[in-house]
N, C-alpha and C positions, 0 to 999 in steps of 0.2 A: 504493499498501500503506499510505503514511501516514494514509490516512482510517480505518485500523483500530488504530492505538497508540492512542488516549483510550479505547477500549472492552478492549485487552488490556491497559492499565495500569490500570485500573480495576477488572480482574477480572470484567468482563462479556462476554469474548472469546466466551464459549460459550452465551449467552443467544440463542437462536436468533430471536425477533423480531428483535431489534437487527440480529445478524448480516446476516440477510433484507433489510432497510432499508439496511445499509452495502454489501452487494453492488450493489445497484442505484445507490447514490451512488456508488461504485467506478467502475461502469459509466459513468453520468453527466459523473463528474469526467474520465475519460479520453477520451470524446466530445468535452467543452470543449477538454482539451487539445490534441487531437490536430486540431482547428481551429483553434487558434492556431498551430500547428507548420506547417500548411499554409499558413497566411498570411507565418509567418514566411520559409518556404521559398520561397514565392512572390515575396517584396520581396528577396531573397538569391539568386537564381538565378545573378548574375552571380557577385558574390563565392564562392559556394560552388563553382561550376567552378573556382576558383583553388584549393580547398582539396583535399588529396590523399584525405581519406576523403568529406566533404560532398559531393563532385562524386560519386558515384555514387547519390547520394537521388533520388529517382524524377525531381523536377521539374529539378534542375541536370541530371543524364543524359540527362533529354528521353525518358525512358522513359512518362512521364504527363503529357499536354496541362495548360497551365495552365488552360483552360476546365472542363475534367474535375476536376482540383483543387478548384475554386471550388466544384461543385456539390456535390462531396463533403463539402467543409467546411460547405456549408448543413444538408444532411442530417444532419454528425454535431452542428450548434448543435442542430436542432429533434430530434433524440432525446435528447439531453442535457437539453434542457429539459423534455421529458416523462418522463423517468428522475428528474429531480432533484424534480419534484413527487411522484412517486409515494413517493420516499424520505424528504419532507419536508412532508408537507399545510402545513404553516405558511409555508413559501416562505423560511424565512430560509437555506436550502442555497442555493437557486436565487439569492440575493442575495449569498450568498460569490462562488458560480459567477460573477455577472454583474460583481464587485468583480474576481474573478483574469482574467476575458476582458478587460475595457478595460484595466487595469494592464498585460497582458501585450501588447494590443493597442498600448497607446504605447511600450511596451518595442522592438515590431516596427517602429514607426512613427518611431524615432529614439532613444527613452531607451537604447536597447540601445549608443549610440555614446559613452554618457557614462561614464568608465573611475570605477569603484567603486559608481556607481549601477547599472550592470548588474549586479552579483553580487549588490546589495542586493536588487533587484526579486526575482530568481530564488529566493532565501532567501526573501522573502516569501510566494512563490508555495507554498512546502512549509509556511510555517504557516498560509496558508490553507486546505490539505488538512487539517490535523488539526483545525482550527477547525470544519471541514465534519463532519468525523468524530465531534467531539463535539457537533454539535446533531443529528445524523443520531440518534444511539443517546441523547440527550438526557441529556447528560454533562458535567461542567464540565471545562474545559481548564484545568488549573492554569497558573499562571504558570511553574513550573519545567518542566514541558510544553513551553510555549511557547518558552521560552528554549533550551532543550535543541536543540529542533527548530530553530531559525532559527539556533544556532551550527554544528548539523553538516552546515546546507543550505550556509552562508557559508563554511564548509571544503570543501563540494563543489566549491561553483562556483570558489574559489582554485584547488583541485586542477587544474580543469577549464581555467581561464584559462594557470595553468602550461601544460599541454600544448599550448595554442593559441599560445603562446609559441614554443616548441619547433618545432613544426609550418611556422609563419612565420617561424622564422631558417632553418629548412633548405630550405624551397622558395624564399625570397627575395623574396618578395611579400607586398604587405599583405592580410589576410584580414579584417579588421573595424577599424573607426577608433578601437574604444575600447583594442585592444588597444596604444596607442601612449602610453597614461597607465599601461602596467606594463612592468615587466622584471625580469627572474629573482630579481634581490637582493630586489627589492619582494615580490614573492610567495613567494618562501622564506621569508622574514622573516616574513610574515604568515602562512604555514602552521605554523612554531613555535609562533608568538604563539596561534594558535586553538588548534592541540593542547594548549597548556598549559590554555587557557581552557577547553577542551571538558572534558579531565579533570578540572579542580577544581570545575567547574558541577556535572559527574555525582554526584560524591562526596558534594558540598553536596546535590544533589537526594535522594540514597538515606537520608541521614541528618537530612533536616529534621524537625521534629517533626511538621509537617504530613502529611509523606509517611509517618512510619512509623503516625500515627493512622488517616489515611485506608488505608492498605494492609494494617494489621493486624501489620508486620514491620518487627522494628530490621535484618535481615538481608539487607536488598537491596544493600547495599553490596557484596556479595560479588560482586556481578554487575561491578562498577569493573572487577575484574582482567580480565575479557574486553575491555572498552572501550580500556583502557590497552595493552593486547598487539593489540589492531585498529590502534590509532594507531600504535602502535611500528613493527607491519610495515608500514605504508602507506608511513611516513618514512623507512624501510630499504629497500623498492623505490624510492623514488625517489632519495634521494641516495647509496644506498650501491650499488645494481642499476642505477642513471640507466635503468630502464625509463619507460615512459608515464607522465604526472603525472594522466592523467584517472581520477578515483576510479573511473566505472564500469567503463571498460576493464579495470584493476587488480581490480576485484572480479571480475568475469566470468573472471578466468586464474589468480587466485592463489587456491592450495588452502587456505593459513595463514589469512587471511582470511575464507573461507569458512567453514572449520570455526570460527574464531573468532566469527562471528556466528551461526552456529546455537547453540554453547557458551550464549552470552549469552541467546538466546531461550529455549532450556531451561533456563537456570541461573533467568530471570526467571518464567517456567512452573510451574516446582518449589516457588518461593518464593511465588507467589501463588495457585496452583489447586491443588496437592495436597492441602494442609489442607484445603481444601473438600470436602464431599461430600454431595449427588451432584456432580461436575463438570459435567453437561450439565443447565442449567435450563430450562424451557419456560416 
């Protein structure tokens, strides 16, 4: 979904010709990402079998044969390549997909075992998604958009590593080598630090002169209320309720965060789109 972010913030989300190409790019990136997940799961079969959740994955559980998984991986890469060319004839999108694929290939074959670098690579993958969306829609990916994407993705990666540490401590077995470079004190400190950085960076983005000029409104800072509320709620769930630290798990379960995200999207939509008429542009 990060592919749609540049078009959404540029006020072009309902330009039908761009949305069609973005949908093709969405499926193409999904194919490449899925192929990487297959390779990663193939490499981690034994480690995943020690994990209480990952042990249920198709390869780790034995539901899918490794040979079948490799065939599916190749088919996904072929389909993704074809859709990438369809989405962007200049092949810059395909180039970004290639960078993403080989970066994550290196991640799967060893870089994921290096603490801190593993989280930086995961965050960089989300930046490449945003860059891809900008290339497909022929839009500029501003520095603020890249910074915010990287910070948010890194925040999510920290939360995921915290969850991994908790699961490892409860199971008593080492699930990935990079976890040896983390502990709860370090990750809790990083969560607090990046929470503050994200809030400050987002507010600075909303009131920056180039943002106001480009979007045609100075009121975007209204939406910072929902960013602050969402981060506060996440930290409350982690530290007060002591529930799972995985951001994706919390997103699926926590209604407060779900409503906050919907209100944030609605706020951005009202500020960027309702003043324009007509909304749908062909």
